[in-house]
N, C-alpha and C positions, 0 to 999 in steps of 0.2 A: 505494499500502499504505499501511495506516495506521501510525502510529508503533507501535501496541500492537502490531498483529502483527510488526510487524521486530525489536523488541524480546523478541518471544515464539520469532520464530527463530532470532536473538543469543544470547539463553537456553539454548535447544534443542541449538545447533548449541557453545555452549561443555560445555555438560554430555557431549557427546557426545564431544568431544576429551578434557575430563578420565577420562572411562569408559574410553578410548584410551590415554591416558597410565599409570592405574594398570594397564591389563593390560599394558603393556610393546611395544604396538604402537604403534611408533615408524613405522613405514614408513606404518601406516593414517594417524595423526596429520600426517603431510608430504601426504600426499596431498589430504585433508581441508582442510589451510593452502592449497593449492594453487586450492580451489573458492571460497576467499572474497576477497572486494575487499581490496585494501589497507589502507583506513579500516575493516573489521571487525574485521582480524587485530591491526588499530593498540588497538581496545576489547576485544580477546580479551584482548593481554597485558596493558590496563591492569586488567583484571576479574581476573588470576588472581595469586595469593603469589608471593613471590620464588623460590619453586624451581622452580614450574609455568611461569614465566615466562621464565626462563632458559632451560629446556629448548625452550619453543616459539621461541623468538629462533632456538636453534642448526639449529634444523627446518626455520625461513623460508628462501625462497627468495632466494639473494644479491640477485639480480637487483631484487629487491623491496625490501631493505633502508633504502635510500632514502626510495621513497617511505611507508613504513610508518612510519619515522623524523618525518617531518614531521605525523603524525598525533597525535602521542604527546604528552603533558606533558610539561613543562619537566625535572620531576624524573626520569622515565623517560629523557629525553634523556639528558640527563646522565649515568645510571646505565650507557649503554649506551658513551655518547662516552667518559667520562675513561679508560679503560682500553686507547684507540687512540693511533696517531701521526697526523701530519699526513697524512701518505702515505694512511692508511688510511681516513680523514676523508672525504679528496677521495674515495677510491675508494666510499665508501658515499653520497655526497653527489652522485654525479656524474648527470648529469640532470636534475637537481632544478630546477624555476624558480626565478631570481633571489632574489627577495622571501622565498620557504622554505628558499633557501640561507644570507639574509643573518638570516633569525631563528633558524635553526639555529649559526650561528657566532657569535651574540650571547651562547650561554650556554658557548661554550667559554673557557679562561683567555686572555688577550691573546695569550699567548705561540702557544699554538698556533693561534690562530686566525690569523694573522699566517704562521706556517709552512703553513695550510690555502693562505691567500692565494697564496702563494711557489709552491705545486703548480699553481696552476690558469693556461691561458695567460692572454695577456695582455688580448685581449677581456671572455674572463669574469670574470675580476680587478677591470677597471675597473667595471663595470656591477655585480660585488658590493659594491664601495669606495665607489663613489658614493650607495650605497642607505644602506650601512652610517655612510656620514658625519651622517646624521640620527637624529634621536630617533625610536625605535622605539613611539614613542607619537604619530607625527606622519603624515601624508600620505607626504613622503619616505622616513618607516622601512617605510609599507605597500606601498607602489608596487611594479611589476614595470616593469622599462625594458624588456622585450618587447614592441615596437612594428609596425606596420603607418604606414607615412606617404605621403603624396601632395603631391602642389602643385596648385592651383587651375589650370592651365593646361593639366592632364594632361587627354585627354580618358577616357571611360569604359571604352572598347577599349582604349587603352594599360593603365589600373587591372588591368583584366579578365587581359590577356597577364602582366602585371607580378605577379598573384597565382598565375597557373598556372603558374610558373614555381618556384613554392616547393610541398614536399613536404606541406607544412601549414601549417596559420595557429596565431598565439597560440591557448591557449582562451580562451572567454568575448569573442572578438573578434564585437560587434555592430557596429559601427562602425571606420572606417579616419580615421586623424587626419593634417587638411590643414594644413601648417606653409608657410611662404615659405624663401628661401635661407638665412634666419638662424635657420632652425628653430624659427620663435617662431610657437604655436597661433596657427591661424584657425577652425578648424570644425572639425565633423564629416562624412563621409560615410559615411549608415548603407549598410549592404550589400543591404540590402532594397530602397533605393532604384538601386544598381548596376543589380540584375537585370532591374527592370523599365522601366528609362529607355534612350533612344536610344541605341547607343553610341556617337554621335557626338557628344554632350552633351558639356561640361566638366565637370571636377569643379566649378568656381566656378557652374556653371548650378544643382547640384542641393544643394550642398553646406549643411549648416545653422551659420548665423553666430551662433545664439540661445544657446549653452550656453556656461553661465560652466565656466572650466574650475578645478580644485581649487588653492589655492594647498598650496606645499609643506609649510610648516609648518604649516597647518590641523591642531589635534588631529584622533585618530580619532575623539572621540565625533559632531565636528560633522562627520565624512565621512558616517559611518554615518545622520547625522540627512537630510542631501543627500539619499544613496540611495534613502532610505525615502520621505521627498517628492519625487521626481522620479522613483523608480522605474528606476533605472538598471541596466544589466548591468553597464558600466565608465564612466569617466571620466577626462579627460586628467586629468596633474597639472605644474604651470608653476611656475617660479622668479620671484625679483620681478620679473625683467625680461620675462615673458611667454614665454621659451624652453620649450617642450613638451621634459619630463623623464624622465615615463613616461606610466602610467597603471595604477589600481586596480580590481578588480573584484569584481564582487558575492560571488565566494569567501572572500577576504578580507573582505568587511565584515561578513559572517554570523560568522566568528570572532570580530570586535569586538566585534557584538553576546553572543557566546555569552559570551566574556570577560570583557565587562560585565557581565550579568547573575549570573554565578557570582563575581564581584569582590566585588559589591555582597552574595550571600547569604552567602560565606564569609567575610566581612572584620567581617560582626556577631557570628560569635563568634571574630576574633583569626586565624583561617587565611586560607589563601594557595590561591587556584584554581588554582595547578601543583601543591598536593601532591598525594603520591602515594598513594591508597586505602589501598595494600599495603605502605606505606613502614615499614622497621625499628622498631620499641619505642624503642629510644634516640634514632632519629632524629626521630621523631616527639614524643617526651614532650620533647626540647629544645625545640623549636620551638613548642610550646603552653605551656610554663612561664613565657616574659615576659609573656603573657598572664592565666594565671593571675595573676602578680607581681603585675599592675597592676589585674586585680578586688579582691585582697587588700586592695590600700590603699585602695581606696575601700571596700570591707564594711569596714574596720578606722575610717577617716571616719565612715561611720554610726553605729557602735560608740559610738562617741566621742560622738555625741551622745546616743546613749541614757544615757551612762554620766553626764553633766549629770544626769539626770534619776532619778538611781538612788533619793534618798529620796523622791520621789513613787511611783515604783513599789513601795516599799517598802510604802509605806502603801495604796495603791490598787493590788494586786496584779492584778487582774483586766484593769489596762489593759495588760498585756502579753501577753493573749488577743487583743483588739481589734487593738492595735499595729500587725501584719502586713496585715490587711487595708488599712488605710490607705495604705502604703507601696507595697502590690499593685495596686489601683486607678490611683495613680498612674503607675506602670510601666507596664502595658498601656495605659493611654491615651496617655500619653504616645512608646511604641513605635509606638502606630496613625499619630500626625505625623508622628513620626520618618521612618517608613517613606516616606509619601506625598511626605515633600518630598525627601527621597535620591532616588526615582526621578524627582521632578517634575527637579530639578537635572540627573540623567544626561538626560532629554530635553531639557533644555533651555527647558521648563517655566515657568521660574522666572527671572526680572529684578527690579530696579531698581524698576519700574514698578507691579509686581504684589504684591513682597511684604508690603505692608504690609496690602493687602485678602486675602490669605490670613491674616495673622495673625488679625486681625477674625473673619474665619469661624472660626477655630482656636479663639478664644477664648469665641465665641457657640457653638461645638457644646462647648465645655468647660463651661459656665456651665448649657445645657440636661439634659447628662448630669448634671452635678453635682447638681443639684436634685433630678433624679429617684433618683439611686444614695444621695444623702445621705439623702434622705427612708425608704429600703428600710433601709438601714444602720442608721441610728438607732432602726426599729420594729425590729429585730433584737435590737440592744443594751437596750432596753427592754422586751421581753421576756423577755430571757436574768437580767436585771440587776433590773430595776424599780427603774433610776436614770434620772429625770428628767434630769438633770445632765449624765449621762454620754453619753446619748444627744444631749443638743446639742452636747456639746463633739466627738464623733465626726463627727458631719454637720458640723459646720464646716471641721474639720481635711480632710476628706475633701474638702469643695467646693475649699478654698485648693490641697490639692493636686494635684488636676483643673486647675486654671487654671493654676498652675506649669508641670504638665507640657505644657500647652498651649502655651505660652509657650517652653517651652526644645525641645520637640520641634520647633518652627518654627523657631527661631532658632539653637540650636546648629549645625543644617546648613548656615547661608548663614553665620554664623560661621566656622565650620571652614574652609568652601572660599574665602573670603575670606584665611584665612590659610594656603591652599594645604597644608590638612590633611585628607586623606579623610575624609568625614564619614561613609561607610560602616564604615569603622575604628575611629572614635575616638566616634561619636555615640554607639552605642549604650552604650557605658562612661561616658559622660560623662551620660548623661539619665539612667541608673539611680541614680547619684552623687544627681545632684538632686533625683531624685523621693524616694528613701530619707531623705535628710537631711531634706528639706522636712518628708516628712510625719510623721518622727519628732518631729523638732520643734515643728509646730504641732500632734500631737497631746500630746506630751506638754508642752508648755509650756500648751497651754489648762489642761490638766489642773492643774499646778501652780498658774496664778493662779486657779485656783476650788476647787481642794481643800484647798493646803496655806494 
């Protein structure tokens, strides 16, 4: 089913549910919710205003609440969990996979999270604590400790008997992990090989040893790149001594990719990818206020540059008409380069060996576009004001700003990343400041030189 059709079905269901809610037919809403998958109910909750959301949550089947919770954004999770005690949280999250439970506990206050852990049985508590001990942005924070392991000397017949003893095997299990007596990772045993091989063969005969396990401290973006490059469904995670700790599955990697994409998009506007679309007015306004304040300071800086040339503007008033064009063109050109570089950084395409080539490429593009659009704007300015000097000044200013925009767009993300500052978050504001200040200064500075 295409995404468009699936989205249309979700919208139709949401419309039907809203109609049932408006009519007061809560029994009908409860029955409709039972026909939806847990991810679909989570989507419906996130797509509903607070009052509707509250009613829907009360109508959700209690046995499904934990599964639904794992699909909700952090804001909505916090709203649901904040009024629950430790015992209620434990009951709500019972049955969730270890990594999903750890993600939820990380959103709780430390005291509540500790109480929830104490409510769990010893084995489950140790599993969750092992994940919580790692940063959430590393392979250790992403992994699941629920694995099936075998020894190299075992026969396939013994492995099959061992598997049949279980009521089920962990989801996304495409390989069985092979370890020695010290639990050191040796390789993988693909399930498809077990099914078609001689039952009397040993694990060592058909296991694959050419698989590189993922270090527990590897960043999640690098993990996602490895999954993409190797088309993995799952991958083992090891510590510095080669001991098997758990595994990462493709469903968690998809979440990483989605979160990374949302983060890059939302950060350019100073927003959090976990922000609730239907959050209250005061809460939303408070979160946006800081970023608006930062933008205000950069706008004041650009205005201060204009103030320096106030006498020039008083004498040549039509400079004020053309001035925004120079800054705007620089901003757009810089944003194109910035977006490309931020994306390439996220994909791991840029490093010390090729950043210089990229800079030269962007400078070449800036020069070619600068020549083209500088000529166009100079022609427009001349047709408007019949002033050849003004046409030349705005052409030169635009050329200067486009080149500066290329430099800033290419190097600002690299510099911010080296300083461990998110380039998606800070890059756009800094770039706008650079192109505005450069554009105004170049245009008004040249005008002051030649007109006064």
